[in-house]
N, C-alpha and C positions, 0 to 999 in steps of 0.2 A: 102398707102393712107387711110386717115380716112373716115369711112363710113358716108355718109351724112344722118342725121336724122332730119326731120323737122316735125312740127305739121301737116301741110297740104300743098297743093300747093301754099298757100298764102305766105309761107316762102321759101326763096331761099337758105338759109344756115342754118347749125346746130348751136346750142348754143355754145358759148365759153366754153371750159371745166371748167373753174373756175366758170362761171355763172351757168353751169349745176349742179355743186356740191352745189352751194349756193341755187339754186332753189329746189333741191331734198329734199323730206321728207321721203324717204324710210327708212332712218336710224332710224326713230322713229315711223312712222305710220304703220310699219310692225306689230305693236302691235294690229292693227285692222284687221289682215288678216282673222281670223276665222269669224268675224262679217261681213266683206266684202263678203266672200264666202256665208254666210247664206243669206245676203241681195240680192246678185246677183242671188241665186237660186230662191228666192221668185219672183224676177223681171222676170226671165226667165219663170217661171210657169205662171205668169200673162200675158206675151206676147203670150204664147200658148193659155191660157184660153180665151183671147179676139180675137184670130185669127190673131194677128199681125205677128206671125210666126206659123209654123205648129207644131202640137203636137210632131212629131218626132224630129224636131229641138229643141223644148223645152226639151225633154228628153235627147238629146245629150248634151245640155248646162248644165243641172243639173248634169248629170253623170260626165262630164268633170270637173266641179267645185268641185265635191266631190273627184275626183282623186287628184286635187291640194291640197285639205285639207289633204289627207293622205300623199301626198309627203311632205308637210310642217311639219306635225307631225313626220315624219320619218327623217327629216333633209335633204331631197333630194331637196327641193325647197327653195333656199336662194337667192332671187334677190338682185342685187347690185345697185349702184347709177345710172347706165344707165337706170334703170327702172323708175326713177324719184319718183314715189309713188307707194303705195301698189295696188291701183286700176288699174293702167296701167300694173303693173307687172302681176297681175292675168289675165287681159284680154289678154296680150301677150302670156302667158303660155297656156291659154285656147285655143287660136287659133292654137298653136302648137299641141295640143292634138286632137281637133275635126275639124281642118281645117277652111275653110272660114265661117262655121256656127258660130264659136267663135266671129266673127266680128259683129254678130247680137245682142250680149248680151247687147250692149250699146244703142240699139234702144230705143227711147223715154225716155232717161235718160241722165243726165249730171253728171259730177263729183261733181257738187255743191250739188245736192240732194243726191248723193251717199255717200259722206263723211259725210253729216249731218245724214243720216240714220245709217251709221256704228258707228259714235260716240255715238249716242243715244243707240244703241244696246249694245255697250261696257259699257257705264255708267250705264245702267239699270242693267246689270249683276253685276257690281262692287258695286252698291248700296246695292244689296241683300247680297253680301258677307260681306260688312262692317256692315250691320245691324246684321248679324249673329255673327260677332266678338264683336259687342257691347253687344249682349245678353250674350256671354260668360264672358265678362268683368263684367257685372252686376251680373252674378251668383257667381263669385268669391267674389265680394264685399258683397253679401248676406251671403255667406258661412262664411266669416270672421266676419261679423257683428253679426251673430247668436251666435258666440262664445264669444262675448264681450258686451252683453247687459248691464251687470253690471260692466264692466270695465270703470273706469273714466279716462278722459283726460282733461287737461286744455283747455278751449275754449278761443279764442283770438279775440279781435278787435284791429285794429291798431298795430297788433303784440305785444300787451300788454295783460297780463293775465286779463281775463274778468270774466267768470263764468265757473265752471266745467260742462262737458257734458258727456253723455254716449258715449263711443268710437263707439258703433254701430250707434248711432245717427249721429255722424260725418261722418262715412262711407256711411250712407244712403243718405247724401247730395249729394255725388258723384253718387250714384245710380240714384237719381232723375235727375241730369244733363245728365247722359247717356240715361235716358228714354226720355228726351226732344230731344236729338240727334237722337235717334232711330225713334221717331215720326216725327221729322223734315225731315229726309231722306225719310220717307214715303211720305210726302207732295211733296218733290222734285221729287220723282219717278213718280208721276202722271203727272208732266209737262215734264219730260224726255220722257215719254212713248207716244209720239205723233209723227206720221210718216210724214216726209217731202218727202218721196219717191214719185216721179211723179211730183214734182214741177219744174223739169227740171233745166235749167240754172238760170232762174228767172221768166219766164212767162208761165210755163206749157208746153204742147206739143200738136201738131196737131194730134197725134195718139190717137185712141180710147182706152186709158188705163183704168184700173179699180183700182183706188188707195185704195179703201176700201178692195179689194181682197188681195193686198199685205200687207196691214195693218193687216188683219186678219191672214194671213199666218205667220206674224212676231210677233203676239201677241201684237200689239200696240192697245191702247184703243181708239185712235182717229187719225185724219189726220189734217194737217195744212189747214186752210181755205183760206189762201192767199199765193200764190206761192212766192212772194217777201219775205214775212216774213219767209216762210219755209226754204229757202236756206240761209238766213242771220241771223236768230235768234241764239243767244248763251246765251240767258237768263238762260236756263236750266243749262248750264255749270257754269255760275256765281252763280246761286243759290246753286249748289252743292258745289262750292268752299267756299261760305259763310257758309254752313252747316259744311263743312270740317274744316274750321277755328275755328268754335265753338267747334267741337270735340277736336281739338288740344288745345284750350284754357282750356277746362276742364281737359284734361290729363296733361297739363302743370301745372295747379294749384295743382293737386294731386302730381305731380312730385316734385314741390317746397316744399311741406309739407314733403314728404319723405326725401328730402335732409336735411331739417331742423331737422326733428325727428332723423335722423341717426347721427347728429353731436354730438360731445362730450359735447356741451353746453346743448343740449336737452336730448339725450340718451333715447328717447322714443322707438326706434326700433333698432334691430340688423340686419345688412345686412348679408345674408348668402353668402358663397363663390361662389355659383353658379351664383350669379347676381351682383358681385362686382369685382373690379380690384384693383391692388396695385399700389404703386408708383415705378418709376424707380430708385429712390434714397433714399426714406424714407421708411424703412421696416415696420414701424408701421401702415402705412396708409391702409385704406380700402375705396375705392372711390365709390360713388354712380353713376356710369357711366350711368346706364339705365335711371334713371329719368333726369339726366343732358342732355343726348342726346335727350330725348323726349322734354324737355324744349327748347333745341336748334333747333330742327327740326320744332317746331311750327312756327318759323319765315319764313321758306321757304314756308310753305303753305300760310301764310299771303301774302307773296310776289307774289305767283301765282295768288291769288285773285286780288291783286292790278294790276298786269300785264294784266289780262283779262279785267278788267274795263277800263284800259287805251287803250287797243287794240280796244275796242268797241266804245269808247266815240265819235269818230269822223268819223266813217265809214258811207258813204252814201250807200243807197240801190243799188245793192243787195249784191252779193258776191264780196269780195275783197281778194287778196292774203294774206293780213294781217292775215286772219282767219286760215292760216296754223299754226300760232303761238299759236293757242288755245290748241294744243294737248300735247306738252311736259310738260307744267305746270299741265295739267289735269292728265296725266299719273303719273307724279311724286307725285302729291298730293294723288292720290289713293294709290300708293305704300307706301308713308310715313305714311298715316293714318293706313293702315293695319299692317305695321311693328310696329308702335308705340302702337297700341292696343294690339297686340300680346305680345310685350315686357312688357308692364305694367301689363297685365294679368298674365304673368309668374312671374313677380316680386312679385305681391300680393300673388299669390297662393303658391309659393315655395321659394321666394327670401328674405323675411323679416319676422321677428318675433317681436311682441310687447313685451316690457319689462314691464309686469304688475306691478311688485313691484315698479319700478321706477315711473310709472304713478301714483300709489297710493301715493307715497311720494310727487310727484309734486303738486297734487291737495290739499295737506295738508299744504303747506308751503308758502301760499300767502294770499292775502286779497280778493280773488275772491268770498268770501261769504258775502261781505259787503252789496250787494243789498238785501240779505236775511235778514239782520238785519233791514234794512229800511222797508222791507215788513212785518217783524215781528211787528214792531211798528204800521205800517199802518193798519194791521189787528186788532189792539187793539185801533183803533180810532184816532191815531195820524195822522194829515195830512201828506201826503207822502213827500211834499217838506220840511216840518219841520223835518221829520224823516231823510230825505236825508242829511240835513245839520248837524244834530246831529251825524250821522254815519261818515260823513266826518271829524268831529272834533275828534271822538274817533280813527279813523284810523291814523290821524296825530299824536296824542299823543302816540298811540301804537308803531308807527314806531320810534318815538323819544326814546321810552323806550326799543326798541328792542324786542317787544312782537308781537304775533299774536292775533287775536280776541279770539281765543279759550283759550288763556292763561289768559285772564282777569278774575278776581274774580267776584262773583255775586254782591258783594258790589259796585264794580266799575261800573258794568252795571247799578245798581239801582241809583247810584249817577248821572249817565247820564240821566236816566228817570225812574220813578217809575213803569212804565209798564213792565219792564223787570222782568222775573221770572226764575226759575231754568231750565225751558224747553228751554231757549235760546241756551244752548250748543248742544242740539239735533237738533235744527232748523238750526244751522250753520255748522253742520257736513257735509263734502263733499257729502256723500251718500244721506243724507236727502235733501241737496240743489238741487241735481239732481232729486231725486224722487218726490220732491214737484212740479216740473215744468210739471204738468200733463195736461196742455192745449193741445188742438188738434194740432198736429205737433210739440209739444215740446219734450224735452229730457227726460222727466219722463219715468221710466222703463216700466210702463204700456203702455204709448203711443208708445214707441219704439217697444215693442213686437207686438202691433197692426200694426205698420207700416211695420214690417217684414212680417207679414201674408199678408198684402195688397200687398206688393211688390212681394211675391211669387205668389199670385193670378194673379197679373198683368202679370208676366212672363209666367204663364201657358196659359194665354189667347192669 
């Protein structure tokens, strides 16, 4: 005969087995167990602190919860679907350990404020870990950039050759994206780090609890001022998923460039065997699997953000079971970001090598110095738009003649405009084209060197 399990005397029969499985979240919210134990220990201490339970009972609860922590870490506590969720699993095991005192741990608390607390403790921890991984990613970018201040690479707009830039300058653009990601997560952290513990199911509690006491024990910066808001708010999770999506956008953009650079058409980088795979049928292939996977995984994080927004958009106050769906996407996004950051960091550090000779050839074989010809004339008093049109004409005729601008004779330049002199050849050399862009934030070597120093200082702080 099946054991009858009901929520309370209000129910006359147990859940249908299929509905019990459908309803259960233990398969994924076990991820929160350590945070649930920590939050429950703080709650037990508060109950004793306020006299709601005796000091001895509080000590028993804290010790019992710690025993469960050790049992879980040693693989001895592995609750199944019959536990429904991690919170009930912990409470049931606690009662087995300390007896009826274990039934007091849920005094003045609902699973609604409990799960909200656990999720915030989890996300707070994960944000710090992700920020650390972002810092390591930035360090690798700086390490490579410092080796390539004077290495030139074609710069593109519309994926068309535009102007040559310092390779270090190009990599520092990704450093700045990662810096915004790091700062953005810090902003999110502040809103994550607010305690809903003590909000109860939705309306607070009749017990004389001390919410500031538990917040202090759990290192929260503040507590929710409204109990309805406290149990139903998932803004912090949505904000995190927004920040997570931007991290993946930045990683995906870099991944796309690595994919292009490693192609036979570009040949700007060589992929090392440690970070590439081959084809099952074409023996000559070396595939950029790491950046391709990062590019692909970006979509799943976007999807989790969209899912969370859709979950929240029509929910009336306060807690609704829909909110059980906030966790799997959140957990997966955290794991995806951490794995992607680690993989891209390894790829940059030891998985690819820039082909400097090929890069030098690339910046010398196009018309990306055309703007500098126009700037040359403008610096000599020719209105820029007039200079622009003149250079457009010479590019057109050069292409027709199968020449580059560097191949034109001085007489040809002077036929175009008398302002041209012998120094035009130095002005349009790739190295000078880059060095001359010395405005703040530009690709000039002096500016890039300053930017590297500033970036290292920023990291040190």
